[in-house]
C-alpha positions in Angstrom: -40.6 20.2 34.7 -43.5 22.4 33.5 -42.0 25.5 35.3 -39.0 25.2 33.0 -41.0 25.2 29.8 -42.6 28.0 27.9 -45.4 26.9 25.5 -46.8 29.3 22.9 -49.8 27.8 21.0 -51.0 29.3 17.7 -49.5 30.4 14.4 -45.7 30.7 15.1 -45.4 33.3 12.3 -47.8 35.6 14.1 -47.0 34.9 17.7 -45.0 37.2 19.9 -41.5 36.0 20.2 -40.2 35.0 23.7 -37.9 37.4 25.4 -34.3 36.4 26.1 -32.0 33.7 24.9 -33.0 30.1 24.1 -31.0 27.3 25.6 -33.1 24.4 24.1 -35.0 24.8 20.9 -37.2 21.8 20.1 -38.6 22.3 16.6 -41.6 20.2 15.7 -43.5 22.7 13.6 -41.4 23.2 10.5 -43.8 21.2 8.4 -43.3 23.6 5.4 -40.1 25.3 4.2 -41.7 28.7 4.7 -42.3 28.0 8.4 -38.8 26.6 8.6 -37.3 29.8 7.1 -39.3 31.8 9.6 -38.1 29.7 12.6 -34.5 30.2 11.5 -34.9 34.0 11.2 -36.9 34.4 14.4 -35.3 31.9 16.8 -31.7 31.2 15.7 -30.6 34.7 16.7 -31.7 33.9 20.2 -29.4 30.8 20.5 -26.3 30.9 22.8 -23.0 29.7 21.2 -21.5 26.8 23.1 -24.7 26.2 25.1 -27.9 26.0 23.0 -29.1 22.8 21.7 -31.5 22.6 18.7 -33.5 19.5 18.3 -35.0 19.0 14.8 -37.9 16.6 15.5 -38.5 15.6 11.9 -34.9 15.6 10.6 -34.9 11.8 10.1 -38.3 11.6 8.6 -38.6 10.0 5.2 -41.0 12.5 3.6 -42.3 16.0 3.7 -39.4 17.5 5.7 -36.4 17.5 3.2 -35.7 21.1 3.9 -34.6 20.3 7.5 -31.4 18.5 6.5 -30.8 21.2 3.9 -31.1 24.0 6.4 -29.0 22.4 9.1 -26.3 21.5 6.5 -26.4 25.1 5.3 -25.6 26.2 8.8 -23.2 23.2 9.5 -20.3 25.6 10.3 -22.3 26.7 13.3 -23.8 23.5 14.6 -22.6 20.0 15.3 -24.7 16.9 15.6 -24.5 15.6 19.2 -27.0 12.8 19.1 -30.0 11.4 17.2 -32.7 8.8 17.5 -32.8 6.0 15.1 -35.6 7.8 13.3 -37.0 11.3 13.6 -35.0 13.5 15.9 -31.5 14.9 15.6 -29.9 17.2 18.3 -27.4 19.8 17.4 -25.1 21.9 19.6 -24.9 25.5 18.5 -21.1 26.1 18.8 -20.5 29.3 16.9 -22.4 32.5 16.4 -24.1 32.8 13.0 -23.5 36.2 11.3 -26.6 38.3 11.4 -26.7 38.8 7.6 -27.0 35.0 7.2 -30.0 34.9 9.4 -31.9 37.7 7.5 -32.5 35.7 4.4 -35.0 32.9 3.7 -32.6 30.0 3.5 -34.7 27.6 1.4 -36.2 30.3 -0.7 -32.7 31.6 -1.5 -31.3 28.3 -2.8 -31.6 26.5 -6.1 -32.6 22.8 -6.5 -28.9 21.9 -7.2 -27.7 23.8 -4.2 -30.3 22.0 -2.0 -29.3 18.6 -3.6 -25.7 19.2 -2.7 -26.6 20.2 0.9 -28.9 17.2 1.2 -26.1 14.9 0.0 -23.7 16.4 2.5 -26.2 15.8 5.3 -26.6 12.2 4.2 -22.8 11.7 4.3 -22.7 12.6 8.0 -24.5 9.3 8.8 -22.9 5.9 8.6 -25.9 3.9 9.7 -28.0 2.4 6.9 -31.5 3.4 8.3 -30.6 7.1 8.7 -29.0 7.3 5.3 -32.0 5.6 3.7 -34.4 7.9 5.5 -32.4 11.0 4.4 -32.1 9.7 0.8 -35.9 9.3 0.6 -36.4 12.7 2.2 -34.0 14.3 -0.3 -35.6 12.6 -3.3 -39.2 13.5 -2.2 -38.1 17.1 -1.6 -36.4 17.3 -5.0 -39.6 16.0 -6.7 -41.6 18.7 -4.9 -39.2 21.4 -6.0 -39.3 20.1 -9.6 -43.1 20.1 -9.6 -43.1 23.6 -8.3 -40.7 24.7 -11.2 -38.1 25.7 -8.6 -35.0 27.2 -10.2 -32.5 24.5 -11.2 
């Protein structure tokens, strides 16, 4: 399958963006909310409504990625969860075009702690299974602690 993949090593925020649309976007590099915000602005405009699948590798990871559920819940009007592993990955179908103005802002940087808490809780509510909810609750709590320590606006 290597002829179907395009790998771009290096700093994603400095790399040349691939040409054309993206059908499958596997995200396993959003280890900080600033990189996450960059990925949204750079790659989400290349998604194809009704066709593209976004896989968030660390969505169901208990620490250090609490911005992923917040981000995907922020865009929940445009994506639907189609599948997930018990831990780690969640796949989303991109079903509706995101307005360009929504993709120009830094999602996480633009939100308050309380807005992120609300979005995280909405993301948790999408899962009925105990292990996924537990992971997302831990992720939410750890992210809120990080934001509080950084004196993030309430």
